[in-house]
C-alpha positions in Angstrom: 16.3 13.0 -6.3 13.5 15.3 -7.5 12.3 14.4 -11.0 9.1 16.6 -11.3 8.7 19.5 -13.7 6.4 22.3 -12.4 5.9 23.6 -16.0 4.4 20.2 -16.9 2.4 19.9 -13.6 4.3 17.0 -12.3 6.2 16.7 -9.0 5.2 18.5 -5.9 6.1 21.6 -3.8 8.5 19.7 -1.6 10.7 16.6 -1.4 9.0 13.9 0.6 10.7 11.2 2.6 8.6 8.1 3.2 8.9 5.2 5.7 6.7 2.2 5.8 6.3 -1.2 7.5 4.7 -4.3 6.0 3.5 -7.5 7.6 1.9 -10.6 6.1 0.5 -13.7 7.8 -0.7 -17.0 6.4 -4.0 -18.1 8.0 -5.6 -21.5 8.0 -7.5 -22.8 4.9 -5.3 -21.1 2.3 -6.2 -17.6 3.7 -3.9 -14.7 4.3 -3.7 -11.2 5.8 -1.4 -8.4 4.6 -0.8 -5.0 6.2 1.2 -2.0 5.0 1.4 1.2 6.9 3.6 4.3 6.6 4.1 8.0 6.9 5.1 10.7 4.5 7.4 13.4 5.9 7.9 16.4 3.6 11.0 18.6 3.9 8.7 21.7 3.9 5.7 20.8 6.0 4.4 24.3 5.6 3.8 23.6 1.8 2.9 20.0 1.9 1.1 18.3 4.9 2.4 15.1 6.5 0.4 12.0 5.7 -0.3 8.6 7.2 -1.6 5.6 5.4 -2.8 2.1 6.2 -3.5 -0.6 3.6 -4.8 -4.1 4.6 -5.9 -7.0 2.5 -7.6 -10.3 3.5 -7.9 -13.1 1.0 -8.4 -16.8 0.4 -7.0 -19.0 -2.4 -9.3 -21.4 -4.2 -8.0 -24.3 -6.4 -9.8 -26.3 -9.1 -9.0 -29.8 -10.3 -8.1 -31.2 -6.9 -5.4 -28.6 -6.3 -3.8 -29.1 -9.7 -6.0 -26.8 -11.8 -6.3 -23.0 -11.9 -6.0 -21.1 -8.7 -7.7 -17.8 -8.0 -7.4 -15.5 -4.9 -10.2 -13.0 -4.3 -9.2 -10.3 -1.7 -11.0 -7.6 0.3 -8.8 -4.5 0.7 -9.3 -1.7 3.2 -7.4 1.6 2.6 -7.1 4.6 4.9 -5.2 7.8 4.2 -4.9 10.8 6.5 -3.1 14.1 5.7 
């Protein structure tokens, strides 16, 4: 349901339906890979272009204190967006 207000500059020129797929994989040595991809399909493609996006992340978890201490997980993320 549209919730934008053109007088306030929110919302867009068309309702957009979006579909996506997500995938995650645990890798050896407490590493992981995540992927999310999708497309945006506007009701009025003459006003708003269709868009495709791809988001991926690759990370590894590190533990302190012999695995009982704090854990931190740095990640590298790659983002692509095409309209």
